[in-house]
Structures are given as C-alpha cells and as structure tokens.
C-alpha positions, -999 to 999 in steps of 0.1 A, spaced: -167 -192 -143 -133 -185 -127 -121 -210 -103 -85 -202 -102 -75 -179 -74 -71 -144 -91 -38 -137 -72 -22 -171 -80 -3 -157 -109 16 -125 -108 12 -112 -144 -2 -80 -151 17 -56 -173 52 -67 -163 49 -62 -126 49 -84 -96 15 -85 -76 17 -100 -41 -12 -118 -26 -40 -97 -13 -67 -105 15 -93 -96 -13 -89 -131 -27 -110 -143 1 -139 -121 -9 -142 -128 -46 -171 -114 -67 -204 -132 -71 -207 -157 -100 -243 -170 -94 -276 -154 -83 -258 -119 -80 -278 -94 -60 -301 -120 -44 -302 -138 -10 -287 -168 -26 -256 -151 -41 -226 -174 -45 -190 -167 -51 -163 -190 -60 -156 -200 -23 -191 -209 -17 -193 -228 -49 -160 -248 -39 -178 -255 -5 -208 -270 -22 -186 -291 -45 -166 -306 -16 -198 -313 3 -211 -332 -26 -178 -352 -30 -179 -361 6 -214 -373 4 -206 -392 -25 -175 -408 -11 -192 -419 21 -222 -431 2 -202 -453 -20 -182 -464 10 -211 -476 30 -238 -486 5 -230 -523 3 -214 -532 36 -199 -568 36 -183 -587 64 -153 -591 41 -149 -555 30 -138 -545 -5 -109 -519 -10 -132 -488 -9 -152 -501 21 -119 -507 39 -106 -472 34 -138 -458 45 -138 -479 76 -103 -470 83 -110 -434 80 -140 -436 105 -122 -460 128 -94 -433 131 -120 -409 147 -138 -434 166 -108 -450 183 -82 -421 184 -106 -393 194 -142 -405 204 -135 -436 225 -102 -425 236 -116 -392 253 -151 -403 260 -152 -440 264 -171 -464 243 -206 -455 252 -201 -417 251 -178 -421 222 -203 -438 199 -229 -413 210 -209 -383 198 -190 -402 171 -214 -387 143 -207 -352 151 -171 -356 155 -167 -374 123 -187 -347 105 -166 -319 121 -132 -338 111 -141 -346 74 -158 -314 68 -128 -295 79 -103 -316 61 -122 -316 28 -126 -276 30 -88 -273 38 -73 -295 11 -89 -274 -15 -59 -251 -8 -36 -273 -30 -62 -287 -54 -54 -273 -90 -83 -250 -101 -94 -244 -65 -62 -230 -50 -78 -217 -19 -86 -234 15 -124 -225 19 -121 -228 57 -100 -196 55 -131 -174 53 -147 -169 88 -182 -184 80 -172 -220 82 -148 -218 114 -175 -200 131 -203 -223 124 -183 -251 134 -171 -234 165 -208 -228 174 -217 -264 167 -189 -274 191 -200 -249 217 -236 -262 217 -226 -298 216 -206 -296 248 -232 -274 266 -258 -299 256 -236 -328 267 -231 -311 301 -267 -301 306 -278 -338 296 -254 -353 321 -260 -329 351 -291 -308 343 -288 -288 376 -251 -288 381 -235 -282 348 -233 -244 349 -225 -246 388 -197 -269 383 -184 -248 354 -185 -214 370 -178 -226 408 -152 -253 406 -150 -276 437 -123 -272 462 -119 -234 457 -124 -213 488 -155 -194 485 -140 -159 488 -119 -167 457 -149 -173 435 -151 -135 430 -120 -140 409 -122 -176 397 -158 -174 386 -154 -146 359 -122 -162 346 -140 -196 342 -170 -180 325 -147 -163 301 -124 -192 295 -153 -217 291 -180 -199 274 -163 -172 254 -127 -182 248 -133 -218 235 -155 -208 205 -134 -177 196 -100 -197 196 -115 -226 177 -126 -200 150 -94 -181 149 -71 -210 149 -87 -227 120 -92 -195 100 -57 -180 105 -38 -211 96 -55 -213 64 -53 -176 56 -15 -177 64 -10 -209 44 -29 -196 13 -11 -162 12 23 -180 15 15 -203 -14 4 -175 -35 35 -154 -27 59 -180 -36 42 -192 -69 36 -157 -80 72 -149 -75 81 -180 -93 60 -168 -123 75 -134 -121 111 -146 -119 108 -171 -147 88 -150 -172 92 -114 -164 126 -109 -145 158 -104 -165 192 -117 -161 204 -136 -131 172 -129 -113 156 -156 -133 175 -182 -112 157 -171 -81 125 -187 -97 141 -221 -90 144 -212 -53 108 -199 -49 95 -229 -68 112 -253 -45 101 -233 -14 65 -232 -29 65 -271 -35 78 -276 2 49 -254 15 24 -273 -6 33 -305 11 32 -287 44 -3 -274 36 -14 -311 33 -3 -318 67 -19 -285 81 -50 -296 64 -51 -327 84 -36 -313 116 -61 -285 117 -91 -309 113 -76 -331 139 -69 -304 165 -105 -289 160 -120 -323 165 -101 -334 194 -106 -301 212 -143 -306 207 -140 -340 221 -120 -326 253 -147 -300 257 -174 -328 257 -153 -348 281 -150 -319 305 -187 -313 303 -195 -349 311 -171 -350 340 -189 -351 375 -170 -322 387 -149 -298 364 
C-alpha cells in the first residue's frame, strides 16, 4: 500500500520530475474494478473521518462541570464555531439550530485539508472535486431549507425580486439574482476550496522535489540551491497550515452568511 504521494520525490533515473495533476487521481488499492473501489485519497478521507469521530467521542463521552484538559480543548474548538460564526451571524436561537452542520463542515474541511502536510499522506484530500462539491451542495440545500422554513411562500420571491427595485428593472435584476444566488454560490464554494488545495499541494511537491534533486542528483554549485528550495518548502508548509484553517473558516462562514440571508425577512 502506497500512502506517500508518488510525485513527492524527484528521483527517477537522474532526472527532475515536476509535480503532475495525475497525483490527484492515483490508482485503486482496494476493491479495484468494483463500485467500492478505493484509491489512496479515498483511504485518507476514511482515516481522517475516523480520527474526527474518535477525537470528538473522547472529548465528549464523560462531560464534567469542571472539564479535564481534553474536554476543554474540545469545548474550545466547538465554542469557536458557536460564538464566532453561528451565534455571531445567526443569533443564539438560529445559531444553535444550525450549529451541528456548521461544526461538521468546518472540522471536516480542516481535517481533509491538513493531510497535505502530514507525513505519509502528503496531499490535501479536499483537492479532489468530490468533497468540495458535496459540501457545497450541503451548504446550498441548507440555506434553501432555512429560507423556505422561515418564509414558505416568500423565499424565492424575495430572492429573485428584491424589494425596492422598480418593476421594469426586474427583467435585468431577476436573472442576475438567480445566477448569483442559486448557481454562483455553490460553484464558487467548490472551486475556492478545491483550487487552493490543488495549488498548495503542487507548490509543496515542486519545492521538495527540487530539494531532493539539488541535494542528491545535481552537481557542483547547484547543490547549494537545495538549501533555498528546502527553506521555501518549509515556509510553504507552515503557510499550508494557515490555508487549511482559513479555507475551513471561509467555507463555514460563507455558509453561515447564506443562511443568514435566507432567514432575513427581505433579501
């Protein structure tokens, strides 16, 4: 079983091999040729899902008034979403109502993003379109559900025919509102998450592959460039930690904003 990204090292027969988009489509390692076929990216997703479930189970199984260290860390993580996103955008009532889905989105994205810098995984598994697309659809369904639940007969009318716009202008405004609200939102959520992870992975592979090449295959003064590529690769690794968090935060807060807009009396 190969968990190390195939392009992470440069080394075949003395040549430098830059990263390739093919790394996001590895061959099957389990159940090949069946509907349950799994490649290394799908396997990493399963592993990280299990890790998340175990972490939150251990952090919440014996809740105490005076929390222990692990319970405190779990509560701190959940409170970050509850206070800074859910309640801040939606208020206490609606914030608590939509808190489970916002927490699930944030921690799933973060867990799937951070695998890009975990040795042995070396790829953010949100970089393949399946996960961003599914989460965008979940966000899409959630804000539409929230709007219909709040105003069953007015949600689509308020979304497509904003109040205060002169009626003749609806011929221009309504198609724009339809496109921006019901098409552009899920598309941008999907592409923003996926492309940030794709670019981050390709840059890391490029720098560390170059480091391997300069240190072990280049000759003369070129070996010194390995120090530079290693330093830049390390800096990008730290930056990818920030990106893993920011992409989870941005996706979650945009979902919260869309829910907030759907719950507004007029939008």
